C-alpha positions in Angstrom: 32.2 -128.5 -120.2 35.5 -129.9 -122.1 35.8 -126.7 -123.9 35.7 -124.9 -120.6 38.7 -127.4 -119.1 40.7 -127.1 -122.3 40.2 -123.1 -122.6 41.4 -122.8 -119.1 44.7 -125.3 -119.8 45.5 -122.8 -122.2 45.3 -119.8 -120.5 47.3 -121.4 -117.7 50.1 -122.3 -120.2 50.2 -118.7 -121.6 50.5 -117.5 -118.4 53.5 -119.8 -117.4 55.5 -119.7 -120.1 59.0 -119.4 -120.1 61.0 -116.4 -118.0 59.0 -113.6 -116.8 57.1 -111.0 -118.7 54.9 -108.4 -117.9 52.4 -106.2 -119.6 55.1 -103.5 -120.6 56.9 -106.4 -122.6 59.8 -106.5 -120.3 61.3 -110.0 -120.3 63.6 -110.6 -117.4 65.3 -113.6 -116.3 63.9 -115.0 -112.7 67.5 -115.1 -111.3 67.4 -111.2 -111.8 66.6 -109.1 -108.9 68.5 -106.0 -108.7 69.3 -103.0 -111.1 71.8 -100.1 -110.3 71.3 -97.1 -112.4 74.1 -94.3 -112.1 73.7 -90.6 -112.2 73.6 -89.5 -116.1 75.7 -86.5 -116.0 75.3 -83.9 -118.3 78.1 -83.2 -121.0 76.1 -81.4 -123.6 77.0 -78.0 -123.8 73.4 -76.6 -124.2 70.1 -77.3 -122.5 68.3 -76.6 -119.2 71.2 -77.0 -116.0 68.9 -79.6 -114.5 69.0 -82.5 -117.4 71.3 -84.7 -115.3 69.1 -85.0 -112.5 65.6 -85.1 -114.7 67.1 -87.9 -116.8 68.5 -89.9 -113.8 65.2 -89.7 -111.8 62.9 -90.3 -114.7 64.8 -93.3 -115.7 65.2 -94.8 -112.2 61.4 -94.2 -111.9 60.5 -96.1 -115.1 62.3 -99.2 -114.1 60.8 -99.4 -110.9 57.4 -98.8 -112.1 57.7 -101.3 -114.9 59.7 -104.2 -113.5 59.9 -106.1 -110.2 63.6 -105.0 -110.1 64.8 -103.8 -106.8 66.8 -100.5 -107.3 70.2 -100.6 -105.4 73.0 -98.3 -105.3 76.1 -100.1 -107.0 76.4 -103.7 -108.6 73.2 -104.5 -109.4 72.4 -107.6 -111.5 71.5 -105.2 -114.2 73.4 -102.2 -114.3 72.8 -98.9 -116.7 75.2 -95.7 -116.7 75.8 -93.2 -119.4 75.6 -89.4 -120.0 74.0 -86.9 -122.0 76.0 -86.3 -124.9 74.3 -83.5 -127.0 71.6 -81.2 -126.9 71.0 -78.8 -130.1 68.5 -76.7 -131.4 68.6 -76.4 -135.2 66.3 -74.8 -137.7 64.4 -77.5 -139.8 62.2 -75.3 -142.0 63.0 -71.7 -143.4 60.4 -69.1 -144.8 61.4 -66.1 -146.8 60.6 -62.9 -145.8 60.0 -61.8 -149.4 62.0 -58.9 -148.8 65.5 -58.3 -149.6 66.0 -55.8 -146.8 64.8 -58.5 -144.2 66.2 -61.6 -143.1 64.7 -64.8 -143.4 63.6 -67.1 -140.5 63.0 -70.6 -139.4 59.4 -71.4 -139.1 59.8 -74.8 -137.1 63.0 -75.5 -134.8 63.9 -79.2 -133.6 65.4 -79.8 -130.2 67.3 -82.7 -130.5 69.2 -84.7 -127.4 71.7 -87.7 -127.6 71.8 -90.0 -124.6 75.2 -92.4 -124.7 74.1 -95.4 -122.3 75.8 -98.5 -121.1 73.7 -101.4 -120.3 75.4 -104.6 -118.5 73.7 -107.7 -117.8 75.8 -109.7 -115.1 73.7 -113.0 -115.3 73.7 -113.3 -119.4 76.5 -110.7 -121.2 74.5 -111.4 -124.6 72.5 -108.4 -124.1 75.1 -105.9 -122.9 75.6 -102.7 -125.1 77.0 -99.4 -125.1 75.2 -97.1 -127.8 73.8 -93.7 -128.3 69.9 -93.1 -128.0 68.7 -89.8 -129.7 65.2 -88.3 -130.3 63.9 -84.8 -131.0 60.6 -82.6 -131.0 60.1 -80.0 -133.4 58.9 -76.8 -132.3 56.7 -74.4 -134.4 57.7 -70.7 -134.5 54.3 -70.0 -132.6 55.7 -71.5 -129.5 58.1 -70.2 -127.4 61.0 -72.4 -126.7 62.3 -71.0 -123.9 59.1 -70.8 -122.1 58.1 -74.7 -122.7 61.9 -75.9 -122.9 61.1 -77.9 -119.8 58.5 -79.8 -121.4 60.0 -80.5 -124.7 63.0 -82.2 -122.9 60.6 -84.3 -120.6 59.1 -85.3 -124.1 62.5 -86.4 -125.7 63.7 -88.0 -122.5 60.4 -90.4 -122.1 61.2 -91.5 -125.5 64.8 -92.1 -125.1 64.2 -93.7 -122.1 61.6 -96.3 -123.5 63.9 -97.0 -125.9 66.7 -97.8 -123.6 64.3 -99.8 -121.5 63.6 -101.9 -125.1 67.0 -102.4 -125.7 67.7 -103.4 -122.2 64.7 -105.7 -120.6 62.5 -105.8 -123.6 64.8 -107.2 -125.8 63.6 -105.4 -128.7 
């Protein structure tokens, strides 16, 4: 009986620790209720034309699904804004054609996207930041970049959004 009561006390203590925690790793003060996320404009010279809308809507969805914050248009307790800074496709692995009459080619290409993000916590400016987040996907020669580009961009954005989330509210 004593062991059962002791176990329950430990569980209650763990659950009711300081601040508000979630299974996503978010650590948000109870006084923070809202978040505003401005449109992330596309300043990259390359890439799909819908990157701005895709990134902005995906980051809004991520915060709504993984926090209890209410999304507001402006002046949230937490504020995120930024822009898509760069989109590049570069060769990563070269292969020789074995013939001086034929060109060498890349067997793997890398798509890299860089996003600049600014984060303001109006309740505690210790966590404010302005920095670039970047991620890439390597695409083998056997796959057609243009027909799968949307999938690669979404995969890269998912990781960048996770990095922004961790830097802002997960305090990692």
